[in-house]
C-alpha positions in Angstrom: -16.8 12.5 1.2 -13.3 12.9 0.1 -10.6 10.2 -0.3 -7.1 10.3 0.5 -4.6 7.9 -1.0 -1.4 6.8 0.7 1.2 5.2 -1.5 5.0 5.0 -2.0 7.7 2.5 -2.4 8.0 -0.8 -0.6 9.4 -0.6 2.9 9.1 3.3 2.8 6.7 3.5 6.0 3.4 3.4 4.4 1.4 1.4 7.1 3.4 3.3 9.9 2.4 6.7 8.6 -1.3 5.6 7.6 -1.8 4.5 11.2 -0.4 7.8 12.6 -2.4 9.9 10.2 -5.6 7.8 11.0 -5.3 8.4 14.7 -4.6 12.1 14.1 -7.6 12.5 11.6 -10.1 10.5 13.9 -9.6 13.1 16.8 -11.8 15.5 14.4 -13.2 13.6 11.5 -15.0 10.4 10.6 -12.7 8.4 8.9 -12.8 4.7 7.2 -9.4 3.2 6.7 -8.6 0.7 3.8 -5.4 -1.2 3.2 -4.8 -2.8 -0.3 -2.1 -5.2 1.5 -4.6 -6.5 4.1 -7.3 -7.0 1.4 -4.8 -8.8 -0.7 -4.0 -11.1 2.2 -7.6 -11.6 2.8 -8.1 -12.6 -0.6 -5.3 -15.1 -0.8 -5.9 -16.7 2.3 -9.8 -16.7 2.6 -11.3 -16.4 -0.8 -11.8 -19.7 -2.4 -12.4 -18.5 -5.9 -9.1 -16.4 -5.7 -7.2 -19.5 -4.6 -8.5 -21.6 -7.5 -7.6 -18.9 -9.8 -4.1 -18.7 -8.5 -3.9 -22.6 -8.5 -4.8 -22.5 -12.3 -2.4 -19.8 -13.0 0.7 -21.2 -11.1 -0.1 -24.7 -10.3 0.1 -26.6 -7.0 3.9 -25.7 -6.5 2.9 -22.5 -4.6 0.6 -24.3 -2.1 1.6 -26.6 0.6 0.2 -30.0 1.4 -2.6 -28.5 3.3 -3.5 -26.5 0.2 -2.5 -23.2 2.0 -0.7 -20.7 -0.3 3.0 -20.4 0.4 3.4 -16.6 0.0 7.3 -16.8 -0.4 7.0 -19.4 -3.3 4.5 -17.0 -5.0 6.6 -14.2 -4.5 9.7 -15.7 -5.8 7.8 -16.8 -8.9 6.2 -13.4 -9.7 9.1 -11.2 -9.1 11.2 -13.6 -11.1 8.8 -13.4 -14.3 7.0 -10.3 -15.7 4.3 -12.5 -17.2 3.6 -14.3 -13.9 3.4 -10.9 -12.1 1.1 -9.5 -14.4 -1.2 -13.0 -14.2 -1.3 -12.3 -10.4 -2.1 -8.7 -10.8 -5.0 -9.6 -13.0 -6.4 -11.9 -10.4 -6.1 -9.5 -7.4 -6.2 -5.9 -8.7 -9.7 -5.8 -9.7 -11.0 -7.2 -6.7 -8.8 -4.7 -4.6 -10.1 -2.0 -6.6 -13.7 -3.0 -6.1 -13.1 -3.1 -2.4 -12.1 0.4 -2.1 -14.4 1.9 -4.6 -17.2 0.5 -2.6 -15.9 2.4 0.4 -15.9 5.7 -1.6 -19.8 5.6 -1.5 -19.8 6.2 2.5 -19.9 9.5 4.3 -16.8 9.1 5.9 -13.4 10.4 4.7 -11.7 7.6 3.1 -7.9 7.0 3.9 -6.6 4.2 1.5 -3.2 2.8 1.6 -2.4 1.3 -1.8 1.1 0.5 -2.7 0.4 0.5 -6.3 -1.8 3.6 -6.6 0.1 5.0 -9.4 0.9 1.8 -11.1 -3.0 0.9 -11.2 -3.8 4.4 -12.5 -6.1 5.0 -9.5 -5.1 8.5 -8.7 -8.2 9.9 -10.6 -10.3 8.6 -7.7 -8.4 10.4 -5.0 -8.6 14.2 -3.8 -5.2 14.2 -2.4 -2.2 11.7 -2.5 0.5 11.2 0.0 3.7 9.4 -0.8 6.0 8.0 1.8 9.7 8.0 0.8 13.2 7.0 2.0 16.5 6.3 0.4 16.9 3.2 -1.8 19.6 2.1 0.8 17.0 2.4 3.8 14.3 0.3 1.6 17.0 -2.4 0.9 18.1 -2.7 4.7 14.5 -2.7 5.9 13.6 -5.6 3.3 16.6 -7.5 4.2 16.9 -6.9 7.8 13.5 -6.3 9.0 11.7 -8.7 6.6 14.4 -11.1 6.1 14.4 -11.1 2.4 17.5 -11.8 0.1 19.3 -8.9 -1.4 18.3 -9.9 -5.0 14.8 -10.3 -4.1 14.6 -7.0 -2.4 16.1 -5.4 -5.5 13.7 -6.9 -7.7 10.7 -5.9 -5.8 11.8 -2.2 -5.7 12.8 -2.3 -9.5 9.2 -3.8 -10.4 7.6 -0.6 -9.1 7.5 2.9 -10.4 10.5 4.8 -9.5 10.0 6.5 -6.1 11.2 9.7 -7.5 8.2 9.7 -9.9 5.6 9.1 -7.2 7.1 11.9 -5.1 6.9 14.4 -8.1 3.2 13.5 -8.6 2.3 13.6 -4.9 0.4 16.2 -3.2 2.4 15.5 0.0 5.7 13.7 0.7 6.3 12.3 4.1 10.2 11.4 4.4 10.9 8.6 6.6 14.6 8.5 6.8 14.5 10.4 10.0 13.8 9.9 13.6 10.2 9.0 14.6 9.2 12.3 16.1 10.2 14.1 12.7 8.2 11.7 10.8 5.4 12.5 13.2 5.7 16.2 12.8 5.4 15.8 9.0 2.1 13.8 9.5 0.8 16.3 11.9 1.0 19.0 9.4 -0.7 17.0 6.9 -3.5 16.2 9.4 -3.9 19.6 10.5 -4.5 20.6 6.7 -6.9 17.7 6.1 -8.8 18.7 9.3 -9.4 22.3 8.1 -10.2 21.1 4.6 -13.0 18.6 5.5 -14.7 20.3 8.3 -12.8 19.7 11.4 -10.8 22.1 13.7 -7.1 22.3 13.3 -5.2 19.5 14.9 -3.6 20.6 18.1 
C-alpha cells in the first residue's frame, strides 16, 4: 500500500503527531508504524556490528566501563564535528533506510517517522509527507527545558538540519504545534480524514 512520511525539525512534535495520527488511522485502515529514532536506538544499543563500527570510528571514549554506548558523549562529538556526524550517519542511515524500505513491501499503509527524511533524499519513496513545525524559540525551549540540553548544543542540532521553512515548503501537509493540544489534534484529524478517504476507509468522525 502507500507510504506516508512524517518529518520536521527536532523538538517540533513529530512523535506526538505520529502517535495521534496512528490512532486516528487505525480506526479505519490497517497501518504499520515505523520510527527512525527507535530504530537508531535499537541499532546502537543492541546491534553488535553497529557498536563495533562506532567503536572503530570514535574510539572507546564514547563507551562506558561496561562497554555501553554513552549517547551524550556521542552527541557532543558528532554535533561538534561535521566529519564525525557524517561518519555516524554513514553507519546508521543505510541500515535505517533498509528497515523502512522492507516495510514498504507489506499490504498495510506505512506511517514512517523519519526526522532526516529530506536530508537523506528519501521523499521519492513516499506518497505524501507531513511536516511538524513550531518556532525556533519553542524548539530551543523544548530542548533545553524538556530534554535538559545545553543551549549551545540545542542550537547546533537545529542548525545541522535542513531549515524548517524549507521542509514546510516541500510538505504536503504542515502540522503547526505552537498551539494548544486540541488545536494540534484538529489539524491531525483533518489529515486523517483525508487519508482515510484516499486509502479506502470511511471519513474519520
